[in-house]
N, C-alpha and C positions, 0 to 999 in steps of 0.2 A: 498384517496389514492394518487391522482396525487399531492395535496399539499406536502404530505410527501415526495414523490420522488423528487418533486422540490426543497424541503428544503435539503434533504440528499445529492443532487448532484449538489449544487452550487460549485463554483470553492474553496471557504474557506472551505467548510464542507467536500468536497471529499478530500482537501489536509490534513485536521485535522485526517480524518478518516484513510488515508493511513499512517501518522506518529503514530497514535494511534496503528494500526496493526502492524507496524514495531517495536514500543516500547515493544509490547507484545511479539513479536518474539524474541526480544533481551533478554529480562528477562527470557523466556522459554529455549532458547539455553543456557544463562549463567547458569541458575540453573541446567540443564541437564548435562552439560559438565563440569561446575564448575571450568575452568581454567581462569586465568587472561588474556590469550591471546584471548580467546573467548568473554569475556566481554569487553575488550579495542577495540577489533575490532568491536563489536556490537555497542558500544556507539559512536566511531569514525563514522560508517555508519549513525547511527541516526543523529549526529550533521550535516554531510554533507547533508544527505537528507533534514533535517530542514533548512538549509540554502538555498538549491535550491528551497524548497517549499515556502520559504519567499519571494524569488525573484520572484517566480511564482505567488504568491498571489499579489504582487505589479504589474503585468502585464507585465513583461520582457519575451518577446518572445523566446528567446533561453531557459530560464529556464523553461516556460510552456512546449517546446518540451523535454527537458531533464527529467522533473518529469513525463511526459507522457510516455516516453520510460521506466523510472524506474519503473512506476506503472505496465506497461504491462509485464516488465521482472519479476517482483515479483509475478503478477498473474499467469504467465507461470509457475513458480516454484510451487507456491500452487497448481495449477492444476496438475502437474506431480506428487506432492506428495500425493494428494487426490486420483489420479487414481491409484497409486502403492498400497495404503492401502486400497482399495475398498472391496476386499475379506476378509481381516483380521479384520478390524475395519470400517464398514460401516458408523458409527456415526461420527467419525473423518473424513472420506471421505466427508460426506455431508457438514461438517462444512467447509472442504477445498475447496469444490466447491462453496460454498455460499461466502467465502472470495475472491476467484478468480473472481467470477462473480461481486461482489461489486467493486473489483479493476479495472476490465476491463470497467465496466460502469463509474466508476469516473475518469478514464483516459479519455474516451472519453467525459466526461462532461468538465473536465479541458482543453482539447484540443479545445472543440468547444467555450470555453469562451475566447479565446485568442484575440479576437478582441473588447472585453469589456475593459472599462478603470479600 
């Protein structure tokens, strides 16, 4: 179990997980709302997050701080969404809590790896 957690929460895997979760959110929002504006904004957000994550993976300190703040911001949004849907859809809320927990722990893993090359 410890080896799995160590594997999941390295800098590269935490960043890849964050981008994967964000890509899923972009697709779900795009399909749910179905407008070109939502798709464009979602894809633009994903591209910007990808660029910041690439620089963070390279070890740039400002990008590491920026992606950590973005991950915590996304986790807070997921936590609020999960909390608001707790009584109507407990399964969705459980998934939201799990995603928020993954993002918080991933953000802490990325931030703690800022001294590594």
